[in-house]
MARBA-511467 format. One record per residue (C-alpha): residue number from 1; x, y, z. Coordinates in steps of 0.001 Angstrom, whole numbers, plus 500000, padded with zeros to 6 digits. Each point is the difference from the previous one (the first is absolute). Layout:
! residues N
i c1 c2 c3
NUM X Y Z
...
END
This chain:
! residues 61
i c1 c2 c3
1 939871 794901 462413
2 497507 500815 497407
3 498437 503588 500210
4 496446 500440 499329
5 499207 502623 497197
6 497019 502247 500820
7 498135 500838 496927
8 500300 503729 498871
9 496320 499983 499304
10 497149 497693 498882
11 498193 500928 496710
12 496601 498482 498853
13 499646 499380 496484
14 497576 498395 497805
15 502632 498927 497485
16 501907 496929 500062
17 503143 501602 498597
18 501548 503178 501597
19 503072 502226 499462
20 502002 501243 502808
21 502797 502525 499730
22 500590 501086 503675
23 498563 503349 499451
24 501940 503148 500132
25 503201 501004 498804
26 502132 497278 502014
27 497598 497298 498863
28 501039 496885 498283
29 499742 498511 496393
30 496486 499386 498839
31 499027 496547 500334
32 496829 498028 499171
33 498516 497512 502718
34 497215 497445 499458
35 497703 499410 502944
36 499615 496391 499579
37 499014 499107 503627
38 497894 503336 500568
39 503139 501801 501234
40 503612 500832 499395
41 502802 501782 501488
42 502218 502289 498013
43 503703 498664 500327
44 501497 503249 499752
45 497809 502105 502315
46 497973 497765 501857
47 496669 501587 498999
48 497368 497386 500335
49 497231 499723 497303
50 496729 498272 500646
51 497160 499045 497542
52 496663 500956 500840
53 497333 499477 497243
54 498146 502689 498452
55 496553 500391 501081
56 497504 498314 497656
57 498173 502913 498236
58 497353 497676 498394
59 498880 498885 503693
60 498225 503368 500380
61 497775 499357 497291
END
């Protein structure tokens, strides 16, 4: 039976490429992940990264 992995946390980012090291002393090796479909989960710690576009500052003009 497969066990569902509950994400450690969800991080919203305006970048399409992110780094994850698990944080803290007992983290994991730093890896770089690409958010091709708008989100990705770290294979080591389960942290989920979600792409949220940055607000367009030119829209205020």
